[in-house]
C-alpha positions, 0 to 999 in steps of 0.5 A: 481515417477510413480505418478509424471510422470503421473501427468506431462503427464496429465498436458501436455495433459491439456495444449495442449488441452487449447493451444489457451487459453494459447497462449492469456495468453502468453504475460501477463505471459511472462511480469509477469515472466520477470518483477515480478517473475524474479526480486523477485527471483534475489533479494532473491539470492542477499540478500545472498550476499555482493555486491556494484554494481561493482565487483562480489557478495560475498556469505555471507549466512544469514549474511545480515538477522542476521545484520538486526535483531541484529545490524541495530539500524536504522532499529529497532529504526526508520524504523520498528516502523515508518512503523508499525505506518504508516501502521496501521494508513494509511492502515486500516484508508484509507481503512475504509475512502474509504469504508465510502465515497464510500458508502456516494457517492453512495447514491447521484444522478448519476450526483452528484455521478460522480462529487464527485467521481472525486473530491475524486479520483483526489488527488491520480492522482496528486501524487507528484505534489500535495505533492510539491505544496499543502502540502509543501506550507501548512506546510511551516516553515515561516509565509507565510505557510498556517497553520502557517499563520492561527495559528498566526492569531488565536493567538495559536502560537507566532512564525512560526513552522518548521513543516516538519523539526521537528521530532515531527510532520513529521511522523504525517504529512506524515500520514495525507497527505497519508490519503488524497491521499488514495482514489485511485483504491481501492476506485473506486473498492469499489464504483463499488462493491456497484453497484453490490449489488442486491437491492432486498437483502435490501428489503428482509433484512427489511422483516427479521428484519434489522432496520437501514442502519448500519445493512444493511451495515454489513449484506448485503453490505459488504458480497455481495461485498467481491471480491471488498473489498479484492481487495481494501485491497490488494491495500491498503497494497501494497500502504502503505508498498511501501510508502517512497517517501512521506517523501522525497517529503515533506522534500526535503531530502533523509534522513529525520531529525533524521530519523523521517519519515524513513520507510522501503522503505527509508531504502532500498533506503539508502543502495541501492543508497547511501551506495551501499550495494545492498545485504543488501538492497535486504535483507531488500526488502525481509523482506518487501515482506514477511510482505506484503504477510503475511498481504495479507494472513490475509485480504484474510482469512477475506474477501474471501469466504470459497469455494474460491481459496487460495493464 
């Protein structure tokens, strides 16, 4: 007990000595607590209740989590497998593509580099507009759809395919579209990280026996920009696991045909905004939060320096 009191006193003295610094941090900390910490805490509390948004929440303990594991067929059969497949392909796929194209662009002259950076980054800015205008038209189910029109002219199909309403194709189309829009902030972070690598390291590497560009990337480039790689990995995880609007934007339906594009975030929206089972939706959200945290810890252990701080 004495040690705890002594530690609190020491913490108070340290805070008082750094009061000017904490004063500048206060706006951000207050916003972070109000819009991140507090909502997460309230969602965790809500996950132990049954609440329809109108009455008083009823405490049900772990019932929501037990139902999620044992009785929620849609979650087990569609939401979880779809999310795992989507995350495994879009997350690492988008991450690798971001690094690969950032590395290629960095080899170009400065003027061309800026042009290609904007060209790759622009789709992530367009967001829902690009999805509704470009991709819905591309996968339209009539003969005027870009893909159907091309395949009909080539003679590969005899009748137009209803791509976005067919459960066999929807999730794969979502993955393709998500990879197209995956060049976002993480892509820019990697591109900026490439500029921080000391060129003298490449010269030293060639003296030490590095013979090709692939070895340069593996032994010099990636180890020299681990902070940017870590940031890009975290952004890739967050963006992938919170994806859900893409299915609605492509199909125009809140619930996709036969749950073929149903992700965990769609499951949250289903129970929160359609069924008004907010306690259960909060439980699903907490599970998604835990999944995100575990994945971030995994990437942090891979990409962070041993002497760095831990999450």
